[in-house]
C-alpha positions in Angstrom: 133.8 291.9 258.0 131.2 294.7 258.1 132.4 298.2 258.5 130.6 300.3 261.4 130.2 304.0 261.3 131.0 305.5 264.8 130.6 309.1 263.7 130.6 311.6 260.7 133.7 312.0 258.5 135.9 314.9 259.8 136.4 317.4 257.3 138.2 320.8 257.1 135.7 323.1 255.5 138.2 325.6 253.5 139.0 326.8 250.2 142.7 326.1 250.8 143.8 322.6 250.5 145.6 322.4 253.9 146.8 318.8 253.4 148.5 319.6 250.0 150.1 322.7 251.6 151.6 320.5 254.5 152.6 317.4 252.4 153.7 319.0 249.1 157.3 317.7 248.5 157.6 315.8 251.4 158.6 312.0 251.8 156.4 309.5 253.9 158.5 309.7 256.8 158.2 313.6 256.9 154.4 313.2 256.4 154.3 310.7 259.3 156.2 313.2 261.4 153.4 315.9 260.5 150.7 313.2 261.5 152.5 312.8 264.8 152.6 316.7 265.6 148.8 316.8 264.5 148.2 314.0 267.0 149.7 315.7 269.6 147.6 318.8 269.2 144.5 316.6 269.1 145.7 314.9 272.3 146.4 318.2 274.0 142.9 319.1 273.3 141.5 315.9 274.7 140.7 313.9 271.7 141.8 310.4 270.9 142.3 308.8 267.3 140.5 305.4 267.9 140.4 302.6 265.5 136.9 302.5 263.8 137.0 298.7 263.4 138.0 298.1 267.1 136.7 301.2 269.2 137.0 299.5 272.4 140.6 298.3 272.2 143.1 301.3 271.6 143.9 304.6 270.0 146.7 305.7 267.8 149.8 307.0 269.9 152.3 307.7 267.2 154.1 306.6 264.1 157.7 305.7 264.1 160.1 304.7 261.2 162.7 302.0 261.3 165.6 302.8 258.8 167.0 299.4 258.7 163.7 297.6 257.5 162.3 300.9 255.8 159.0 300.4 257.7 156.6 302.5 259.3 155.1 301.3 262.5 151.8 302.5 264.1 152.0 302.6 267.8 148.9 302.2 270.0 147.8 302.9 273.6 145.1 301.0 275.5 141.9 302.8 276.1 
């Protein structure tokens, strides 16, 4: 499968490593909670996080965690 680039890599041009500040000492479930909050902020501004391999299909809606299976689930919404 060939990867197609649909845009430029999004980057935060700052001297402070914001990702490290947000995730330092956090477990994967807490990090996914941070991602969900960031997604809410993006979506409130009209942006969508679209799958680059399948850009016409869907966008990331949220991440959930199932304690019984100890799995993370990535939920999508149709475009």
